Backbone bond lengths (Angstrom), bond angles and torsions (degrees), N, CA, C in turn:
res aa  C-N    CA-C-N  psi(-1)  N-CA   C-N-CA  omega(-1)  CA-C   N-CA-C  phi
1 X - - - 1.468 - - 1.528 108.89 -
2 X 1.315 116.31 140.59 1.455 121.56 -177.83 1.530 110.65 -115.30
3 X 1.320 115.11 155.54 1.462 120.82 176.45 1.524 111.17 -93.48
4 X 1.320 116.91 11.68 1.454 122.26 -177.04 1.536 110.21 -70.07
5 X 1.345 116.77 137.65 1.468 119.20 175.76 1.533 110.56 -60.25
6 X 1.343 117.58 153.76 1.465 120.73 -175.42 1.533 114.05 -64.73
7 X 1.321 118.56 -20.50 1.460 120.32 179.71 1.526 112.35 -83.77
8 X 1.330 118.25 -4.02 1.460 122.19 173.84 1.525 107.57 -104.41
9 X 1.321 115.99 116.35 1.463 121.81 -174.32 1.528 108.52 -115.46
10 X 1.348 116.12 129.44 1.464 120.11 177.36 1.530 108.23 -82.11
11 X 1.340 115.70 115.93 1.467 121.47 -179.16 1.523 111.44 -88.32
12 X 1.315 116.75 -39.86 1.457 125.04 176.97 1.524 106.26 -139.14
13 X 1.299 118.64 159.56 1.470 119.11 178.67 1.526 111.18 -53.88
14 X 1.314 115.14 121.62 1.458 120.92 179.30 1.518 115.28 85.24
15 X 1.348 119.00 -5.64 1.464 121.90 179.55 1.524 108.68 -113.91
16 X 1.334 115.09 112.75 1.458 121.53 -178.82 1.534 108.36 -110.88
17 X 1.319 115.29 134.92 1.466 121.66 -177.29 1.531 110.01 -117.08
18 X 1.318 115.70 139.71 1.470 123.33 175.79 1.521 106.52 -78.28
19 X 1.320 118.56 112.27 1.456 122.02 -177.75 1.519 109.00 -120.04
20 X 1.328 115.27 122.14 1.458 120.82 -174.47 1.518 111.81 -132.02
21 X 1.325 116.92 147.22 1.461 118.45 168.41 1.534 108.65 -68.61
22 X 1.325 116.45 153.39 1.459 122.45 178.27 1.523 108.01 -106.68
23 X 1.328 115.59 130.89 1.452 121.44 176.10 1.523 108.28 -123.67
24 X 1.321 116.68 134.23 1.462 121.69 178.52 1.528 108.36 -108.25
25 X 1.320 115.97 136.13 1.468 121.67 -176.75 1.517 109.08 -129.28
26 X 1.318 117.02 153.02 1.462 121.18 -177.87 1.517 111.74 -130.19
27 X 1.329 115.04 127.62 1.457 121.57 167.94 1.525 105.50 -87.01
28 X 1.309 116.85 114.13 1.460 121.64 179.20 1.524 107.61 -101.85
29 X 1.325 116.31 117.00 1.460 119.55 170.54 1.527 104.64 -82.41
30 X 1.320 115.71 100.53 1.465 123.22 -175.83 1.514 108.30 -101.76
31 X 1.328 115.51 89.94 1.461 121.68 -178.67 1.533 111.07 55.89
32 X 1.340 115.73 42.25 1.461 121.66 176.87 1.514 115.72 86.21
33 X 1.316 116.95 3.08 1.468 121.38 178.55 1.519 109.34 -127.03
34 X 1.349 116.72 167.57 1.456 121.91 -175.01 1.529 110.81 -119.39
35 X 1.347 117.40 115.07 1.467 119.02 174.41 1.530 110.54 -77.53
36 X 1.330 115.35 133.30 1.464 122.67 178.53 1.521 108.93 -130.99
37 X 1.323 115.47 157.10 1.458 121.76 -177.81 1.521 110.07 -119.85
38 X 1.319 116.69 141.34 1.462 121.16 178.29 1.525 108.86 -91.59
39 X 1.347 115.99 127.01 1.463 121.05 -177.40 1.527 111.68 -94.75
40 X 1.330 115.60 -175.38 1.471 121.53 -177.28 1.522 112.79 -68.12
41 X 1.339 118.30 -14.84 1.473 122.09 177.15 1.534 111.10 -94.34
42 X 1.342 116.62 10.42 1.465 124.05 -177.48 1.525 112.42 60.14
43 X 1.335 115.90 33.06 1.457 121.91 175.21 1.529 107.86 -107.72
44 X 1.321 115.75 146.37 1.455 119.68 170.41 1.514 107.73 -79.45
45 X 1.324 116.42 140.85 1.460 120.77 178.81 1.518 109.86 -143.33
46 X 1.319 114.13 164.47 1.452 121.16 176.05 1.518 109.98 -77.43
47 X 1.331 117.69 149.07 1.457 119.20 173.80 1.523 109.89 -65.32
48 X 1.320 115.61 148.21 1.460 120.74 178.85 1.507 110.37 148.21
49 X 1.321 115.96 -172.06 1.453 119.64 -179.75 1.513 111.70 173.00
50 X 1.311 114.75 -161.59 1.462 122.10 -175.06 1.532 111.25 -75.11
51 X 1.317 114.05 148.17 1.459 120.33 175.27 1.524 110.50 -73.73
52 X 1.320 115.61 147.30 1.454 120.62 171.38 1.524 107.54 -91.54
53 X 1.313 117.12 156.02 1.459 122.08 -178.55 1.530 109.82 -57.10
54 X 1.331 116.16 129.54 1.451 122.23 177.99 1.511 115.16 83.02
55 X 1.312 118.02 0.41 1.455 122.90 -176.20 1.528 110.23 -92.12
56 X 1.328 117.50 138.85 1.459 119.72 173.87 1.524 108.84 -76.06
57 X 1.329 118.29 155.08 1.467 119.46 176.94 1.531 112.44 -56.61
58 X 1.328 117.21 -39.79 1.466 120.75 -179.96 1.532 111.17 -64.41
59 X 1.333 116.90 -44.96 1.466 119.78 178.14 1.525 110.87 -66.17
60 X 1.324 116.43 -38.78 1.460 120.45 -179.41 1.514 112.88 -63.27
61 X 1.323 116.50 -44.04 1.464 118.82 -178.31 1.533 110.37 -69.07
62 X 1.334 117.82 -35.33 1.468 119.95 176.64 1.528 111.04 -66.71
63 X 1.341 117.19 -40.49 1.467 121.34 176.79 1.523 110.65 -61.93
64 X 1.327 116.06 -46.37 1.471 120.20 -178.90 1.526 111.66 -61.49
65 X 1.331 117.42 -41.09 1.467 120.74 -179.73 1.531 110.30 -67.45
66 X 1.314 117.43 -36.04 1.469 119.93 175.52 1.524 110.10 -63.87
67 X 1.344 116.69 -42.58 1.469 121.16 -179.61 1.528 112.02 -68.95
68 X 1.334 116.54 -41.41 1.467 119.94 -171.52 1.521 114.75 -91.19
69 X 1.350 118.09 -27.76 1.466 121.11 -178.14 1.523 113.91 -120.55
70 X 1.347 117.09 -10.90 1.454 120.17 -178.12 1.518 113.88 75.80
71 X 1.335 117.34 18.55 1.463 121.09 -178.06 1.519 111.47 -106.04
72 X 1.315 116.35 139.59 1.460 122.34 172.50 1.520 106.97 -92.78
73 X 1.319 115.75 112.18 1.464 121.77 -176.51 1.523 108.62 -120.42
74 X 1.318 115.79 137.60 1.463 122.20 173.67 1.524 107.79 -135.67
75 X 1.309 116.37 167.94 1.457 120.01 175.48 1.515 113.91 67.63
76 X 1.327 117.55 52.89 1.462 121.07 179.59 1.528 110.24 -87.16
77 X 1.325 115.40 149.67 1.471 122.69 177.30 1.516 108.93 -119.61
78 X 1.326 116.74 138.88 1.460 120.16 178.04 1.530 109.68 -70.20
79 X 1.327 116.16 140.55 1.462 121.99 178.98 1.518 110.95 -112.54
80 X 1.334 116.89 -51.45 1.454 120.35 -166.38 1.530 109.99 -159.27
81 X 1.328 115.91 168.58 1.466 122.05 173.27 1.521 107.77 -151.28
82 X 1.333 116.38 144.70 1.461 121.03 179.37 1.524 109.77 -161.83
83 X 1.313 115.89 162.70 1.458 121.88 172.16 1.528 106.76 -96.07
84 X 1.325 115.15 123.66 1.455 121.13 -178.41 1.516 108.82 -105.62
85 X 1.308 116.55 127.01 1.458 122.45 175.94 1.517 108.52 -91.73
86 X 1.324 115.85 98.46 1.463 120.73 178.97 1.520 108.76 -67.95
87 X 1.338 115.33 -48.63 1.464 123.41 171.04 1.533 105.25 -138.83
88 X 1.328 119.06 168.11 1.469 119.12 178.35 1.534 113.61 -57.21
89 X 1.321 118.21 -24.23 1.456 121.35 -179.85 1.529 113.86 -100.43
90 X 1.334 117.23 -5.32 1.464 120.59 -175.16 1.524 110.33 -130.63
91 X 1.336 115.67 109.01 1.457 122.23 177.93 1.526 108.79 -115.74
92 X 1.335 116.20 153.85 1.459 121.14 176.57 1.530 108.13 -142.73
93 X 1.331 116.71 143.13 1.458 122.51 176.19 1.519 107.07 -90.62
94 X 1.329 116.60 120.00 1.459 121.56 -176.37 1.522 109.68 -109.75
95 X 1.319 114.91 133.96 1.458 122.62 173.04 1.523 105.92 -118.01
96 X 1.333 115.66 122.76 1.463 118.66 -178.92 1.523 110.86 -106.22
97 X 1.312 113.49 145.07 1.457 123.09 179.16 1.522 108.23 -126.20
98 X 1.318 116.05 166.87 1.458 121.91 175.85 1.509 110.20 -134.45
99 X 1.321 115.58 152.20 1.463 122.10 176.41 1.522 108.40 -153.78
100 X 1.306 115.05 150.65 1.464 121.30 172.97 1.519 106.72 -102.89
101 X 1.331 115.71 125.00 1.461 121.21 -179.78 1.522 108.61 -108.88
102 X 1.321 116.06 121.37 1.465 120.31 -179.25 1.524 111.71 -119.16
103 X 1.322 117.04 9.26 1.456 121.13 -177.98 1.514 112.89 -76.32
104 X 1.335 115.28 -170.39 1.464 119.54 -176.79 1.530 113.33 -123.93
105 X 1.348 117.18 16.35 1.462 119.22 175.56 1.534 108.87 -66.38
106 X 1.319 115.32 143.92 1.464 120.07 179.91 1.529 110.14 -78.39
107 X 1.324 116.31 134.94 1.465 121.09 175.79 1.524 110.00 -69.17
108 X 1.314 115.85 133.29 1.457 122.77 174.46 1.524 106.19 -133.41
109 X 1.313 117.56 173.87 1.459 118.64 172.55 1.519 109.84 -140.82
110 X 1.339 114.20 149.92 1.460 120.88 -174.27 1.526 110.99 -82.14
111 X 1.318 115.03 167.52 1.463 121.53 -179.26 1.520 112.78 -68.80
112 X 1.339 118.58 -12.02 1.462 119.69 179.79 1.533 112.28 -76.93
113 X 1.326 117.35 -6.90 1.467 120.71 178.02 1.525 110.33 -121.06
114 X 1.324 114.72 158.03 1.463 120.79 -176.29 1.525 112.93 -86.71
115 X 1.335 116.26 -26.37 1.461 119.10 -172.31 1.519 109.93 -163.79
116 X 1.318 115.85 152.78 1.459 123.75 172.50 1.517 107.56 -112.86
117 X 1.317 116.23 132.72 1.460 121.49 173.83 1.513 108.84 -129.29
118 X 1.327 116.63 143.88 1.459 121.25 176.70 1.520 106.31 -121.42
119 X 1.341 115.42 117.44 1.454 121.23 -168.09 1.522 112.87 -119.17
120 X 1.323 114.58 148.05 1.460 120.83 168.32 1.522 106.80 -68.51
121 X 1.325 117.16 149.68 1.464 119.87 178.68 1.527 111.83 -55.91
122 X 1.325 117.65 -37.16 1.470 121.02 -178.21 1.524 112.83 -67.98
123 X 1.331 118.38 -17.56 1.464 121.84 178.98 1.528 112.22 -82.13
124 X 1.327 117.56 -23.26 1.466 121.99 -172.23 1.531 113.53 -58.49
125 X 1.348 120.72 -43.74 1.470 118.93 -178.70 1.531 114.21 -57.87
126 X 1.315 118.82 -26.50 1.453 122.30 -178.63 1.521 114.50 -89.50
127 X 1.327 117.94 -1.36 1.462 120.89 -177.18 1.525 111.94 -82.50
128 X 1.337 115.34 153.12 1.466 121.31 174.24 1.525 107.14 -80.06
129 X 1.337 114.83 96.08 1.451 121.20 179.12 1.515 109.09 -158.82
130 X 1.331 118.01 154.81 1.463 120.49 -179.87 1.532 111.98 -58.57
131 X 1.319 115.70 141.54 1.455 122.27 -177.89 1.533 113.59 -56.04
132 X 1.345 119.81 -39.65 1.472 117.48 179.06 1.529 113.66 -60.61
133 X 1.336 118.00 -31.79 1.466 120.12 175.51 1.525 110.01 -65.77
134 X 1.314 116.51 -43.24 1.469 119.96 178.28 1.524 110.57 -60.45
135 X 1.334 116.05 -41.98 1.469 120.72 -179.98 1.528 110.85 -62.92
136 X 1.326 117.45 -45.18 1.457 119.86 -177.65 1.526 111.68 -68.31
137 X 1.335 117.75 -34.31 1.475 121.33 175.61 1.525 109.70 -65.19
138 X 1.336 117.29 -43.20 1.472 120.79 178.67 1.528 110.76 -62.86
139 X 1.321 117.23 -40.37 1.469 120.31 178.40 1.526 111.20 -63.80
140 X 1.336 116.62 -40.96 1.462 118.87 178.93 1.531 110.37 -67.17
141 X 1.309 117.61 -39.41 1.468 120.91 178.10 1.526 110.46 -58.31
142 X 1.341 116.77 -42.47 1.464 120.75 178.63 1.526 111.17 -62.90
143 X 1.329 117.61 -41.26 1.464 120.63 179.55 1.519 111.78 -65.84
144 X 1.335 116.30 -42.90 1.466 120.21 179.84 1.533 109.69 -63.81
145 X 1.338 116.61 -42.45 1.462 120.82 -179.40 1.527 111.00 -65.15
146 X 1.332 117.60 -40.46 1.462 119.69 -177.99 1.533 111.63 -73.35
147 X 1.336 117.40 -21.82 1.474 120.77 178.52 1.516 111.69 -82.57
148 X 1.310 116.82 -16.22 1.487 120.75 -176.84 1.500 112.47 -77.91
């Protein structure tokens, strides 16, 4: 038995590899505001989730947003990537994307989340959410503003 964390996997004797699940997240500029979802830890988070086998990150994040927010999104741009420590024993590699949504589909949220909130960009720094999410939202806001 080893004391090695579960995300460190021994591939060959003496060779340990960092193995993480991949999660894709999307900052949706929804008519100038950002929809966020409240998770089981009472944190606000971006919509998204794990990739399915054979799925591209872009297709995966669009699928997740359709499932979690009811929005049809296309044309996503990569923003950022980081390793998020959910707990000391549970890490995940996150890739964040951004998209501007100008459609008229109604926002909904799935049963996997506790609440849906739609926030002004200026409200995000004060929310209970992991700092990397705040950083990626700020980066997307800068890109949207510079494209206008």
